[in-house]
C-alpha positions in Angstrom: 85.4 66.5 56.9 82.0 65.2 58.1 83.2 61.6 58.0 86.3 62.5 60.0 84.3 64.6 62.6 81.9 61.7 63.1 84.7 59.4 63.9 85.9 61.6 66.7 82.4 62.0 68.2 81.0 65.0 66.4 78.1 63.5 64.4 76.1 66.7 63.9 78.0 67.9 60.8 77.0 69.1 57.4 78.3 71.4 54.6 76.5 74.6 53.8 74.3 73.7 50.8 75.6 75.7 47.9 78.9 76.5 49.7 79.6 79.4 51.9 81.3 81.5 49.2 80.6 82.1 45.5 77.6 81.1 43.5 77.0 77.5 42.1 75.1 77.1 38.9 71.5 75.8 39.3 72.4 72.2 38.4 75.1 71.9 41.0 73.0 73.7 43.6 70.4 71.0 43.0 73.0 68.3 43.4 74.1 70.0 46.7 70.5 69.8 48.0 70.3 66.2 47.1 73.6 65.4 48.9 72.8 67.7 51.9 69.5 65.9 52.5 71.6 62.9 53.5 74.0 64.7 55.8 73.3 65.0 59.6 73.2 68.8 59.6 71.2 70.1 56.6 70.9 73.8 55.8 71.3 76.3 52.9 73.7 78.9 54.3 76.2 81.3 52.7 78.1 84.6 53.1 76.1 87.8 53.0 77.6 88.8 49.6 76.7 85.6 47.8 73.5 84.8 45.9 70.7 83.3 47.9 70.2 79.5 48.0 66.5 79.3 48.7 65.0 76.6 46.3 62.1 78.9 45.1 64.7 81.4 43.8 65.9 78.9 41.2 64.3 78.5 37.8 61.0 76.6 38.1 62.2 73.4 36.4 64.3 72.7 39.5 61.6 73.2 42.1 60.1 69.7 42.0 63.6 68.1 42.1 64.6 70.0 45.2 61.2 69.3 46.7 61.8 65.6 46.3 65.2 65.8 48.0 63.6 67.7 50.9 60.8 65.1 51.0 63.4 62.3 51.4 64.9 64.2 54.3 61.6 64.7 56.1 60.5 61.1 55.5 63.7 59.8 57.1 63.4 61.9 60.3 62.4 58.8 62.5 65.5 57.1 61.1 67.7 60.1 61.7 66.4 60.5 65.3 67.2 56.9 66.1 70.7 57.2 64.7 71.3 60.3 66.8 70.1 58.5 69.9 72.7 55.8 69.4 75.4 58.4 68.6 74.5 60.1 71.9 74.5 56.9 73.8 77.4 55.0 72.2 79.4 57.6 70.3 79.0 55.7 67.0 78.9 58.1 64.0 75.6 58.8 62.2 77.4 59.4 58.9 80.1 56.7 58.4 82.9 55.8 56.0 82.3 52.4 54.3 85.3 50.8 56.1 83.6 51.3 59.5 81.4 48.3 58.6 83.7 46.6 56.1 87.2 46.8 57.7 88.4 43.7 55.8 87.5 45.2 52.4 90.6 47.2 51.4 88.6 48.8 48.5 86.6 50.8 51.0 89.7 52.5 52.5 90.1 55.0 49.7 86.5 55.7 48.9 85.6 59.3 49.9 82.7 60.0 47.5 80.1 57.8 49.1 79.1 57.1 52.7 76.8 55.1 55.0 74.0 56.4 57.2 74.0 54.0 60.1 74.4 50.5 58.9 71.4 50.7 56.6 71.7 53.3 53.8 74.5 53.8 51.3 74.6 57.2 49.6 76.6 58.2 46.5 76.2 61.9 45.8 76.6 63.2 42.2 79.0 66.1 42.2 80.0 66.6 38.6 78.1 69.0 36.3 76.5 67.3 33.3 76.9 63.8 34.8 75.1 61.0 33.0 76.3 58.2 35.3 78.4 57.4 38.3 80.5 54.4 39.5 79.1 53.1 42.8 80.9 50.5 45.0 78.6 48.2 46.9 80.7 46.5 49.6 80.3 43.3 51.6 80.8 39.7 50.6 77.4 38.1 50.5 75.5 41.4 51.0 72.6 42.6 48.9 71.7 46.2 48.3 68.3 47.5 47.2 67.9 50.7 45.2 65.4 52.8 47.3 63.7 54.2 44.2 63.4 51.1 42.0 63.9 48.3 44.6 66.3 46.7 42.2 68.6 44.3 44.1 72.3 44.2 43.6 74.9 41.9 45.2 78.1 43.0 46.8 81.0 43.4 46.5 80.9 45.0 43.1 81.3 48.3 41.3 78.3 49.4 39.3 78.0 52.0 36.6 74.6 53.6 37.2 73.0 56.0 34.8 71.8 59.1 36.6 69.5 62.0 35.7 69.2 65.3 37.6 66.1 64.1 39.5 67.9 61.9 42.0 71.1 60.4 43.4 71.9 56.7 44.0 70.9 55.6 47.5 70.7 51.9 48.5 69.3 50.1 51.6 71.4 47.2 52.8 69.7 43.8 53.0 69.2 42.8 56.6 68.0 46.2 57.8 64.7 47.9 58.7 64.3 51.6 58.2 61.3 53.6 59.7 59.9 56.4 57.7 57.2 59.1 57.8 55.5 59.0 54.4 52.8 61.7 54.7 53.8 65.0 53.2 53.4 67.9 55.7 54.4 71.5 55.8 56.7 71.0 58.8 58.2 68.3 61.0 56.1 69.5 63.9 53.0 68.5 62.0 54.5 65.0 61.4 55.3 64.1 65.0 52.2 62.0 65.5 52.0 60.6 62.0 52.0 56.9 61.4 55.2 55.0 60.5 56.0 52.9 57.4 58.7 50.2 57.9 61.0 49.5 55.0 62.2 46.0 55.5 65.2 45.0 53.2 65.7 41.2 53.5 69.2 39.7 53.6 70.0 36.6 51.5 69.1 34.6 54.6 65.7 36.2 54.7 66.4 38.2 57.9 66.3 41.9 58.8 66.4 44.1 61.9 66.2 47.8 62.9 65.1 50.1 65.7 63.0 53.2 66.3 63.6 55.7 69.1 60.8 58.1 70.1 60.4 60.7 72.8 58.7 64.1 73.1 61.5 65.7 70.9 61.9 68.7 73.2 62.7 68.0 76.8 65.2 65.8 78.8 62.4 63.7 80.1 63.8 60.8 78.1 66.8 61.0 80.5 65.3 62.1 83.8 62.0 60.3 83.7 62.7 57.5 81.1 60.0 58.9 78.9 61.0 57.3 75.6 60.4 54.3 73.4 63.1 52.2 71.8 61.5 49.6 69.7 63.2 46.6 68.1 61.9 45.3 64.8 63.2 41.8 63.7 62.3 39.7 60.7 63.2 36.0 60.4 61.3 32.9 59.5 58.8 34.9 57.6 57.7 36.7 60.8 58.2 40.4 61.6 58.2 41.0 65.4 58.1 44.3 67.3 59.4 44.3 70.9 60.9 46.7 73.4 64.7 47.1 73.1 64.8 49.0 76.4 62.2 48.0 79.0 63.1 51.1 81.2 61.5 53.4 78.6 57.8 54.3 78.7 56.2 56.9 76.4 52.6 57.3 75.4 52.2 58.2 71.7 49.4 58.0 69.1 51.9 56.9 66.4 51.0 53.7 64.7 52.2 51.4 61.9 50.6 52.3 58.7 52.4 50.2 56.2 55.2 47.6 55.9 57.2 47.4 52.7 59.3 44.2 52.4 62.0 44.0 49.7 63.2 40.6 48.5 60.0 38.8 49.6 57.9 36.2 47.8 54.1 36.2 47.6 52.5 34.7 50.7 49.2 32.9 50.7 48.1 35.0 53.7 49.4 37.6 56.1 48.3 37.4 59.7 48.7 40.0 62.5 49.0 38.8 66.1 48.8 41.1 69.1 48.6 40.3 72.8 45.0 39.7 74.0 43.5 39.9 70.6 42.5 37.3 68.0 44.5 36.9 64.8 43.5 39.2 62.0 44.3 39.1 58.3 46.1 42.0 56.6 45.6 43.0 53.0 48.7 43.0 50.9 50.1 43.6 47.5 53.0 41.8 45.8 55.0 42.9 42.8 56.7 39.8 41.3 59.0 41.9 39.1 60.6 43.7 42.0 59.9 41.1 44.7 58.3 43.8 46.9 55.5 42.9 49.3 53.4 45.8 50.8 51.3 45.1 53.9 48.6 47.7 54.4 47.4 49.2 57.7 48.5 46.8 60.4 47.1 49.6 62.6 49.0 48.7 65.7 50.4 51.3 68.1 54.2 51.7 67.7 54.6 51.2 71.5 52.9 47.8 71.5 54.3 44.3 71.0 53.0 42.5 67.9 54.0 40.1 65.2 53.1 39.7 61.5 53.3 36.3 59.9 53.7 35.6 56.2 52.0 32.2 55.5 
């Protein structure tokens, strides 16, 4: 239903976690939270006569699992907000069937048990009780997909059998995309609004990636009436990550800064250099894992509204 509604312009859609009627067992309620965290509209809601769905009412062994699912939701709020901005502006769905981006791949036409968030994340919910594994289809000739938990890289198109536990569901980031996240745990999203951003850069086979971040005050229509917003473009190519304005009309003062950059599919550089306008080059500390090919750049410290570039040398 949500995929269909998104296609006709109603992107703010989600199923009631746990279902509106009847009472799911704890395992399937956990699975519902894990799926709901990746749907545009996310809430636990039910009929008056059903059992309550609040996470703390479940047996204690499920609390941390649901907390992790909620944490994924909160960390992706900058990404969600950017997707909704484009849905508002262009009508493109937030939650998309696979064939929206892969119309030449006939295999995607009948797939209704996984979906895309924007063009960056592929989600495969686990909906069967007692499941020990799922079949996941990764589309796209020449595409690469990175498991967001292990950073393991897979090539498309192919169908994978993935073992699963109750602790998570399969989610992949497409190579060629950049996803902004909040990574600090807070008690509410209001406490996170000025938190620093971590950029997750998933490199394509050509060593490129791009993504955007939209920010405004989150409350008023000033983004529309006064152009008080930021739309930042992040682009990676030629071993250089560049931040620039994607809409020069926007202007918005914010303390938000870039805390970390995680690059998937990267080799180990000899040095990493930050360049900003009017300032000398500065070296960044980094950590590289050769087993996963993940490079982590720590504390660039640049304001998210500024133009800057990071060079891997």
